[in-house]
N, C-alpha and C positions, 0 to 999 in steps of 0.2 A: 437493845432491842431487837426481840426475833420477830422476823419477818417471815410469815408463810406464802411459799411459792404457789400463785394463784392459777397456775397452767392444770390442766388434767391429765392426769397418766393414765393410760389403760395398757392391763394386765396383756399382753398380746402374745402369749405360751401358745395360744389356741392356731396358731399360724405353723406350730410344730407337729400339729397332732391330723389325722385324716378327717376328711369333710364328712361329719353327723350333720343332725338338724341344730344340734347346739354350735357348732363350727359356723355354721349357715348363720345362726342369728349375730352371733360376736361381727363377723365378716360383715354383714350388710349393715347392721347399727353401727359400725367402725368406719365404713364409708359415710352415712350420712352424718355422723358426727363431724370429721374430717372436713367434708364440706360447711357445717354449720360454724365449728370452731375454727378451721383454718391453723395459725401456729400455735394456737393456746393449747392444740392438744397434741401430747405426744405420746406415741405406742412404744414400748419397749418388751423386746423379746430375746431369748438367747439366742446364741450363735447357732447358722446351720438349721434357719426356716424352710418348713417344706413349700409352703406358698409364695414362694418369690416373687413373681408378678403384683400379688395383693402388697405384698411388704414394701415393693417399691412404689406402688399407688398412694400407702398411706405414711410412707416414709419413715419407716421402723428404725429404730436405735438399739442395735446388738448389744447387749452386755454380759458381762459373766463369763467364765471358763464350764459349766456346766448345764445342765438342763434337766428339765421334769421338776419331781417334788423339791430336791436341792437347792435348785433354780429359784423356786417359786417363794419357798419358805426362809432361804437364807440371803442369798443374792440380792435379789429383788430388793426385800426391803432396808437390806443396807443402802444400795443404790439409792434408793428414797429417802434415806434419812442425810445424804450427802446432796440432796434437793430442796432444803427446809419441808419437808417430809409435806407433798403436795398430796391431793383428793387423789387414789387409785381407784378405777372404774375394773371390776373383774365382770367379766361377762361370761365365765362356763363353770359355774359352779364352785369351782375352788378359788383359794386367797391366799394370802399370808397371813398366819394367825398373830404373829407378834407385829402388828401394823394397824394401827386401829383407825387412820384416816381413809377410810376406804367405804365402796359400795361392792356389796354381792348380790351375782345372780344365781338362785336356784331352780333350774328348770322345771327339777319333777323330785318327788322322793321314793322313785323307786329303788333306792338302794335300803330304804326300811321297808315300803311295803311290799315289794316284789324280791327279796334278798337271793334269792335262789337264781336269779340272772347274771350274778356278780360273782368271781372268786372271793376268795376269805380277805385277801390282802387287799383288794379295793373295799371291800366292806367296813375292814377294820379302819381304815386310814379315815373314811368318812364318816362311820360311826364316833369316831376321837375327834374329828376335828371339827365337824361341822356345828356341834352346838357351841362350840368356843367361837366360829367364824360368825354365828348368828347374834350371839352375845354382843361381840366388838364391833358390827357396820353398823355404820351412821344410818343405812340403809340395807333393807332385803328386796330385791328385785326378783319378779317372779314373770311366767306368761301367761298365766290364765286362773280364774275365781279356784278352779278346782286345787289347783297347785299351791293356791294361797290357804284354802281351808285346810289341806295337808300340811303345810308349814304351821301353822295355829295348832293343829291336834300335837303334832310331835315335837311342837317348840312353843307351849304353853304361853311363855314368856315373853313372846313376840305380841306387841299391841297392834291392832286394825293399822294403825300411824306409820306403824315401821315398816310396812309390807306395799311395796307399790308394782302395780301390774303393766309391765312392757310388754306385748305380746310380739309373735311372730307377723311375720307380713309377707308381700307377694309383689311383685311388678303388676303394671296393668293386665286388662285382659288381654291373650294372645289370640288372634285368628286362627282356626281350627284348619290345619293343614291338610288337605284332601288325600286319599289314601291310594296309591295306585290300584286300579280294579283288579289288576293280577296278584297284588298280596295279601297274604292271610289275614284276617282281622285278629287283632289279639287285647288283651287284658293284661294291665299294666300294673306291677305292684314295685314299690320303693321301699326297702327297709334295709336295716342290718340284720343280721343271722341270730339275734338275742331271743331268749324261748320266749318273751312276750310280745313278738311279732307275731306268732300264731303259723308260722307257716307251716307247718303240718298239717294244722285244719284247713289253711289255705289250698294247697294242694288237693285233699281229700275235694272239696268243695266245687274246685274250680274243674276237677275229673266228673264231678258230678255233673255239672252245666254242658260241660262240653261232651258229654254223652246223650245228653238231651240235644243238644245240636248238631248230632252228627260229627262231631271232633272237627268241627268248621273253625273254631279258635284257637289260638296260641294264648299261653300263658306267661310272659315277660317279667321275669325277676331282675331289678337293678338294687344293686348295693353288695356285702361283702357277702361272697360267697364260699370262703373257705371252709364254714363249717356248716353252711346250710345243705348238701347234698351227703355229709356224710352223717345228718340226725335223720335223713331220708330215706335212708337203704333201707329199711322194712315197709316203707311203702311203695308201692305199685307207679312209677311214673310214666306219665305217659310220654311220647316222640313229642307230644304239644308244649312243653315245658321246658323253657331254655332261661339259664342263668346269665346274665351279662355281667356280672362282679360292677365295678365302680366303672362309668363312663363319664364324659366331659360335659361341662356345663349345656354345651352347644345341643351334645348327641340326648341330652336329657329334655330339654324342649322339646326336640322334634319328637322323641319318646311321648310325653304328655299330650301332645299335641294330635299323634296320629292314632292314639289308643281309642277302642271301641269305648273301654269300661276304664277307672282306675278303682284298684282292690286294694282296701287299707283294713286288717281284721286284729289289729293291734290291742291286747289286753290289755293295757295300759299304758296312757302318755300324760305328758305334761301342756300338750297343745294339740301337736297333729298337723305338722308345718307340711308332708306330701300331699294332705289333703288339700290345702289352701291351695300350693303349686298347682293341682290336679284342675280344680277351679278356676283357677287364673285362665289356665286353657279350653276353658269351657269342654270339660270333659267329663260325662257322666260320673260319679262317685259311688261307689258301694263303700260301706265301713263299719266296724263294729258299732254296736250301741252302748259304748260305755261312757259314763258321765262327762268326761270334758268334748266329747265328740257332740253330744249333745247340746252343752251350752254354747260352743262355737259354731257347728253347721246345721242344726236344728234346719228344716226346711229348704236345704241345699241339696242334700245327699239322699241314699238311700241306707237304711240302717239296716241290719240284720245282727242277730245273735251271735256272737265270734265262736259259741261253743255247736252250733246247729249246721251242719253241712246242707242241709235241705234249706233251710232259710236263706240260707247265703246265694246257693243256686238262684232261688227265687228272685231274690235280690236282682241278683245278678242279670236276670231275664228280663224284670222292668228296665232295668236302665239301658240295656239295649235298645230297647222299644223305643221308651220316654226320649233319649237323649237331652235330658234339662230342658224339655219344652216345657214343663210347668213348674220349674224352679227358678227360671230366669232371672227374674226381679229379686228374688232372694239371694242369690248367687252375685249380682251386681252388689246388691247391699255390703254385702260381707267384703268383698274386694276393695270398698270405698272405706272401709271399717277398718281394714287390718292391711296397713302399707307400712314399709320400712318408714318411710320418710315422717310419717304421724307418732310413731314408737319411737324416734330420735327427738322429735319434737318433745316429748312429752317426757324422755329421759332427759333432756337439756333442763326442764324446769324443775326436776328431781335435783338434779345437778348443782345448779342456782340458788336454789333455797338452802342445800347444803351449805354450800361458800357463802353466803350471808349470813351463818350462824357464829 
């Protein structure tokens, strides 16, 4: 008689990857699930993980000789078959095609909605594998109603009941750190160098805002910087623009807390995690008026047309003056609704429903 392994296995290949919002989701949800399930949950990754401290915390099991797609599509499913085919949770878009007892998470549909942001190899892999993954998964998770609607648009075979929304979260609200009076005030942005992050317009809008304020502010950019300034060479960059590249979590907390305003002008997102993180530090936030931002952050932020530098500069001026005073109740409500603990508990309900079938 065949007895299925009732442990939950998590595809932890995300520990091989540099940290973006997708990996942040996977790491924080994994920590919460570890607290909920203890030894009943098993994290499996290739050898040579990048985030070693987190790997030790999650007690990751390293298997196989390879990494990347070959590990995920060949070695991982072979290993799971030897474990009586347990439920596999995949938190970062991709999953093994030839393994059916799985949950997948698709954070957004940018690979089809904004294909110009990705190279042809990435687009080919996702467009080839994703329809199969969607059809074969027990459940498809996503992070917002907007992404759920895009999933059903691109994959009409998906029913309403097959998709579960497990949103991003943030920690409790942090107290604002006073900025030394000698330190120049700054606007903060946390984003990759992808075209959809709209950094060209951000820089132009900041320059316009700063000219109105006698060059009193800096713009600090956090995230991949290898391609940011390559694309900005045609723009007039002021000395007030600083790209820090990647920073530690502790440094990021300090930057969120000390910023005069947080600025996010993305043209497309599945959620908008940096906005939630900025609000958790009670930092006034200006963001693009795209659909998903309105869904999640209405009433808590200052919206602006991400193509209109004048409107963005106006919103920055309002945010500097207001400092969230009129938005505090809505921010508290959002932070109560979107926590990693709540998201993990909701995911636990999904997992247990599947395992009872």
